[in-house]
C-alpha positions as CSV (number, residue, x, y, z in Angstrom):
1,M,-0.2,204.6,64.2
2,R,2.8,202.7,62.9
3,E,1.2,202.3,59.5
4,N,0.7,206.1,59.4
5,L,4.4,206.7,60.0
6,L,5.4,204.0,57.4
7,D,2.9,205.7,55.0
8,A,4.4,209.1,55.5
9,L,7.9,207.8,55.0
10,R,6.9,205.9,51.9
11,A,5.2,209.1,50.5
12,S,8.2,211.2,51.1
13,Q,10.4,208.6,49.4
14,M,8.2,208.4,46.4
15,R,8.1,212.0,45.5
16,P,9.5,212.9,42.3
17,E,12.8,214.8,42.1
18,P,12.3,218.4,41.5
19,T,13.0,219.6,38.0
20,A,15.0,222.7,37.0
21,S,11.8,224.6,36.6
22,V,11.0,224.2,40.3
23,S,12.5,227.1,42.3
24,S,14.8,226.0,45.0
25,S,13.1,228.2,47.6
26,N,10.2,225.8,47.8
27,R,12.4,222.8,48.7
28,P,13.5,223.9,52.2
29,G,9.8,224.5,53.1
30,Q,8.9,221.1,51.9
31,E,11.8,219.6,53.8
32,T,10.9,221.5,57.0
33,R,7.2,220.2,56.7
34,R,8.4,216.7,56.3
35,V,10.8,216.8,59.3
36,W,7.9,218.3,61.5
37,A,5.5,215.7,60.2
38,I,7.8,212.9,61.1
39,L,8.6,214.4,64.5
40,C,4.9,214.9,65.2
41,L,4.2,211.2,64.4
42,G,7.1,210.1,66.5
43,L,5.9,212.1,69.5
44,K,2.3,210.9,69.1
45,N,3.6,207.3,69.0
46,F,5.9,207.9,71.9
47,C,2.9,209.2,74.0
48,R,0.6,206.4,72.8
49,I,3.0,203.7,74.1
50,D,3.8,205.4,77.2
51,G,7.5,206.0,76.1
52,A,8.6,207.8,79.3
53,H,7.8,204.6,81.2
54,W,9.5,202.5,78.8
55,A,12.6,204.7,78.6
56,G,12.9,204.8,82.4
57,A,12.7,201.0,82.5
58,F,15.3,200.6,79.9
59,A,17.7,203.0,81.7
60,F,17.0,201.2,85.1
61,N,17.8,197.9,83.6
62,A,20.8,198.9,81.6
63,F,22.4,200.7,84.6
64,F,21.9,197.7,86.9
65,S,23.1,195.1,84.3
66,L,26.2,197.2,83.3
67,F,27.3,198.4,86.9
68,P,28.4,195.0,88.1
69,L,30.4,194.4,84.9
70,I,32.0,197.7,85.2
71,L,32.9,197.0,88.9
72,L,34.2,193.6,87.9
73,L,36.5,195.0,85.1
74,V,37.8,197.7,87.5
75,T,38.6,195.1,90.2
76,M,40.3,192.9,87.6
77,V,42.4,195.8,86.2
78,S,43.4,196.9,89.8
79,F,44.8,193.4,90.5
80,L,46.7,193.3,87.3
81,W,48.1,196.8,87.5
82,T,51.8,196.7,88.3
83,G,52.4,200.5,88.3
84,T,53.7,202.1,91.4
85,G,51.0,204.6,92.3
86,P,50.7,207.0,95.2
87,G,49.5,204.2,97.6
88,K,52.4,201.9,97.0
89,R,56.0,202.7,98.2
């Protein structure tokens, strides 16, 4: 599947530039087809590798690795903060 995506990208990059005799009305259609082809290949690959499971696992691990760091930073800033807030009088 990865080879198909790479072949599609290579083929799209190797197309010759349109000459002046080619009408510009054909180009948007070609670009739209190319975008849809890439999106379809990406969706097929996402389904093939069970992308939803991997995305959930990444989000879970990212949250639980960043949350303690953010909590530590907030605690450190609160100790260093010298401003007079509503709690201090």
